C-alpha positions as CSV (number, residue, x, y, z in Angstrom):
1,M,1.6,-0.5,-1.7
2,V,0.3,-3.2,-4.0
3,K,1.5,-3.4,-7.6
4,P,0.7,-5.4,-10.7
5,G,2.0,-9.0,-10.2
6,D,1.5,-9.0,-6.5
7,I,-1.1,-11.0,-4.7
8,L,-3.8,-10.0,-2.2
9,I,-4.4,-12.6,0.5
10,A,-7.7,-12.3,2.4
11,K,-7.1,-11.9,6.1
12,P,-8.4,-14.7,8.2
13,F,-11.4,-12.8,9.5
14,L,-12.7,-11.5,6.2
15,Q,-16.2,-12.8,6.0
16,D,-17.3,-11.5,2.5
17,G,-18.5,-14.7,0.8
18,R,-16.9,-13.8,-2.5
19,F,-13.5,-13.1,-1.1
20,K,-13.3,-15.2,2.1
21,R,-10.0,-17.1,1.9
22,S,-9.2,-15.8,-1.5
23,V,-5.8,-15.2,-3.1
24,I,-6.0,-12.6,-5.9
25,Y,-3.4,-12.0,-8.6
26,M,-3.3,-8.3,-9.4
27,G,-3.3,-7.4,-13.0
28,E,-3.7,-3.7,-12.7
29,H,-3.5,-1.1,-9.9
30,N,-3.4,2.6,-10.8
31,N,-5.2,5.9,-10.3
32,E,-8.1,4.6,-12.4
33,G,-8.8,1.5,-10.3
34,S,-7.6,-2.0,-9.8
35,L,-8.2,-5.4,-11.4
36,G,-7.3,-8.9,-10.3
37,F,-8.2,-12.6,-10.6
38,I,-9.0,-15.0,-7.8
39,L,-6.6,-17.9,-8.1
40,N,-7.9,-20.4,-5.7
41,K,-11.6,-20.9,-6.5
42,P,-12.1,-23.5,-9.2
43,H,-15.3,-23.1,-11.1
44,G,-15.8,-26.8,-11.7
45,L,-15.8,-26.5,-15.5
46,L,-13.2,-26.9,-18.2
47,L,-12.6,-24.5,-21.1
48,R,-14.1,-27.1,-23.5
49,D,-17.3,-27.1,-21.5
50,I,-18.0,-23.5,-22.7
51,F,-16.2,-23.9,-26.0
52,P,-17.1,-27.4,-27.2
53,H,-15.2,-26.9,-30.5
54,L,-11.9,-26.9,-28.5
55,K,-11.3,-30.6,-28.3
56,N,-8.0,-29.9,-26.5
57,G,-9.6,-27.4,-24.1
58,N,-8.9,-29.4,-21.0
59,F,-8.0,-26.3,-19.0
60,P,-9.9,-25.7,-15.7
61,L,-11.8,-22.5,-15.3
62,F,-11.6,-20.4,-12.1
63,E,-14.0,-17.9,-10.6
64,G,-12.0,-14.7,-11.2
65,G,-14.3,-12.5,-9.3
66,P,-17.8,-11.0,-9.3
67,V,-17.3,-8.4,-12.1
68,S,-18.3,-9.5,-15.6
69,P,-19.3,-13.0,-14.7
70,N,-20.2,-13.8,-18.3
71,Q,-16.8,-13.0,-19.7
72,L,-13.7,-15.2,-20.0
73,F,-10.3,-13.8,-19.0
74,Y,-6.8,-15.4,-18.8
75,T,-3.4,-14.8,-17.5
76,H,-0.4,-16.4,-19.1
77,T,3.3,-16.6,-19.7
78,L,3.0,-16.7,-23.5
79,G,4.1,-13.1,-24.0
80,L,4.7,-12.1,-27.6
81,K,3.6,-15.5,-28.9
82,L,0.0,-14.2,-28.3
83,S,-0.7,-10.8,-29.9
84,D,-2.6,-8.1,-28.0
85,S,-1.4,-9.5,-24.6
86,V,-1.0,-6.9,-21.9
87,E,2.1,-7.2,-19.7
88,I,1.4,-7.4,-16.0
89,K,5.0,-7.7,-15.0
90,K,8.1,-9.2,-16.7
91,G,7.1,-12.5,-18.2
92,V,3.4,-12.4,-17.1
93,Y,0.5,-11.2,-19.3
94,W,-3.2,-11.1,-19.4
95,G,-5.6,-11.3,-22.4
96,G,-4.5,-11.4,-26.0
97,N,-6.0,-12.5,-29.3
98,F,-8.4,-15.3,-28.5
99,F,-8.5,-16.7,-32.0
100,E,-4.7,-17.2,-31.9
101,L,-5.0,-18.7,-28.5
102,T,-7.6,-21.3,-29.6
103,H,-5.3,-22.2,-32.6
104,M,-2.4,-22.7,-30.1
105,I,-4.6,-24.8,-27.8
106,E,-5.9,-27.0,-30.7
107,H,-2.3,-27.6,-31.9
108,G,-1.1,-28.6,-28.4
109,Q,1.2,-25.6,-28.1
110,I,0.1,-24.6,-24.6
111,S,0.2,-26.4,-21.3
112,S,-1.7,-25.7,-18.1
113,N,1.4,-24.4,-16.4
114,Q,1.5,-21.5,-19.0
115,I,-2.1,-20.2,-18.7
116,R,-5.0,-19.8,-16.2
117,F,-8.6,-19.1,-17.3
118,Y,-11.1,-17.1,-15.2
119,I,-14.8,-16.4,-15.4
120,G,-15.1,-12.8,-14.3
121,Y,-12.6,-10.7,-12.5
122,S,-12.2,-8.8,-9.2
123,G,-12.3,-5.0,-9.6
124,W,-12.1,-1.9,-7.5
125,T,-12.8,1.7,-8.3
126,T,-10.4,4.5,-7.8
127,Q,-8.9,4.4,-4.3
128,Q,-11.3,1.6,-3.2
129,L,-8.5,-1.1,-2.9
130,D,-6.2,1.4,-1.2
131,A,-9.0,2.0,1.4
132,E,-9.4,-1.8,1.9
133,L,-5.6,-2.2,2.3
134,E,-5.6,0.7,4.9
135,S,-8.4,-1.0,6.8
136,N,-6.4,-4.3,6.9
137,T,-8.8,-6.3,4.8
138,W,-5.9,-7.8,2.7
139,L,-2.3,-8.9,3.1
140,T,-0.1,-8.3,0.1
141,Q,2.8,-10.3,-1.1
142,S,5.2,-10.4,-4.1
143,T,5.4,-13.9,-5.4
144,D,6.2,-16.1,-8.4
145,Y,3.4,-16.5,-10.9
146,D,4.5,-20.0,-12.0
147,E,4.4,-21.2,-8.4
148,L,0.9,-19.7,-8.0
149,I,-0.7,-21.4,-10.9
150,Q,0.9,-24.7,-10.2
151,A,-0.1,-24.7,-6.5
152,A,-3.1,-26.8,-5.4
153,P,-6.1,-24.3,-5.2
154,D,-7.3,-25.7,-1.9
155,D,-3.8,-25.1,-0.2
156,L,-3.0,-21.8,-1.8
157,W,-4.6,-19.5,0.7
158,G,-3.1,-21.2,3.7
159,N,0.3,-21.5,2.2
160,E,0.5,-17.9,1.2
161,L,-0.9,-16.7,4.5
162,I,1.9,-18.6,6.3
163,K,4.5,-17.1,4.1
164,V,3.4,-13.7,5.2
165,N,3.4,-14.6,8.9
166,P,4.0,-18.2,10.2
167,A,1.8,-17.3,13.2
168,Y,-1.2,-17.4,10.9
169,K,-0.8,-21.2,10.7
170,A,-3.5,-21.7,13.3
171,F,-6.1,-20.1,11.0
172,T,-5.3,-22.5,8.2
173,D,-6.4,-25.4,10.3
174,F,-9.9,-24.1,10.8
175,S,-12.7,-25.2,8.5
176,F,-14.0,-22.7,5.9
177,D,-17.3,-23.0,7.9
178,P,-16.5,-22.7,11.6
179,S,-19.7,-24.5,12.5
180,L,-18.0,-27.7,11.2
181,N,-15.1,-27.5,13.7
């Protein structure tokens, strides 16, 4: 059973273009549905690219998922320093007061190992994720948030896959596009 703070790791044969080779950090999983953020798909933009007034906004943006692709989300370890944050698990939060956050960014009070920004999120309706887990679409793993956001995005899927089962190493050597092998 997956719980907030766990990760979903796409199985090697998952071909869905949005989730192929994805690692998703779970923010919520309950009777009303599930919410998570893709950790390993950089968007190619920095926070300052969408908020030019943030001169210190040198934080990379990630594609959090296909839901609400015009909204910004963030996970962090700032806790009570950022009001209105929602605790995911001990020491890890998502959301919070954006005006306070921008003030902290502009005053150099936040580093990239404390926060991760996402455009959009990954969401599932009631029981949808449970059905995907039962059909073996995803592997689940408990892991350390700090290690996840400090890991190189290109290596994250393979590294997490091998942690679940070292026999999966062969899949990590294949190209994302098999026609390139």
